[in-house]
Each structure stands twice: as structure tokens, then as C-alpha cells.
N, C-alpha and C positions, 0 to 999 in steps of 0.2 A: 168478779168481772162483769162490768156495768152491759146490758142487753145493748146490741143495737139501738133498738125499738125505740127503746127510754133514751137514748142519746135523740135518737130523733124525732120524741117528743117535746124534750126539753127543748132545740132547737128551733121547734114550730112554735113553742111559746115563746120564748124571745123574740120572732120572727114578730108578732103577735103582737107583744111589748111594744116591740118597738114603733110597728106599724100605726095600731089603736089608742095607745099611752101616751104614745109623740114620748116615745123615752130616745135619749142621744145612744148613740154607738159606743160613747164611752162608757157611759152608766150601764149600760146589757155587759157592757166588757168587766167594769167594775163589779156587776155582781157572779159573774162566770167566774172572775180570779178569786171572788169569797165562796164561792164554792168547790170552787180546787184548796182553799184553802181550810177550808172544812171538813176536805176527805182527808187531809193527812192528819187532824188533829185528832186528840181521844172520843169527838164526840162522834165521827163520822156512823162508830158503830149502833148506836142507837141513833140517827139518822136514817142507819139503811135499814133497820126494822122496822122504823118507823113507814118509811120508804114503801119497803116490803108487804107490809099489813095495808095499806093503801090500797096500790096499786093489787095486790089479789082481791079485795073487796070488788074493785076495779072490774078484775079479770074473769070475776065468780059471775056480773049481770050479764045474763042473756037479753039480748032484746027481739 
């Protein structure tokens, strides 16, 4: 299960993309749909491992 904070972070990224890069809402929907499709595929374990490593690096940084 994905923690709430990661979902919140992804939501913020989508909002920033819509505002800063002039991303249409339907394009954001397509990106989200692609994310759900990838999550159900055989590649989900690979992506989850990569994301866990990336988030682990960011969480270990103390400012």
C-alpha cells in the first residue's frame, strides 16, 4: 500500500505540472491512467523498488 504522503506528493506534482507547464487536465488524467496501468502490470515490482530507493535517498537527507 502506498503511504498517504507519497500520494499527496504526486498530487502536488500533477498540480504543478498543470500550472507551470500548461498541462491540460485531460493530459494529467492520461498520465494518472498510465500510472494505474503500470501499477497493475508485471513491471510494478521493478518500479516500486526504484521508487523506494529514490524516496529512501531523499528521506535520508537532513537539512
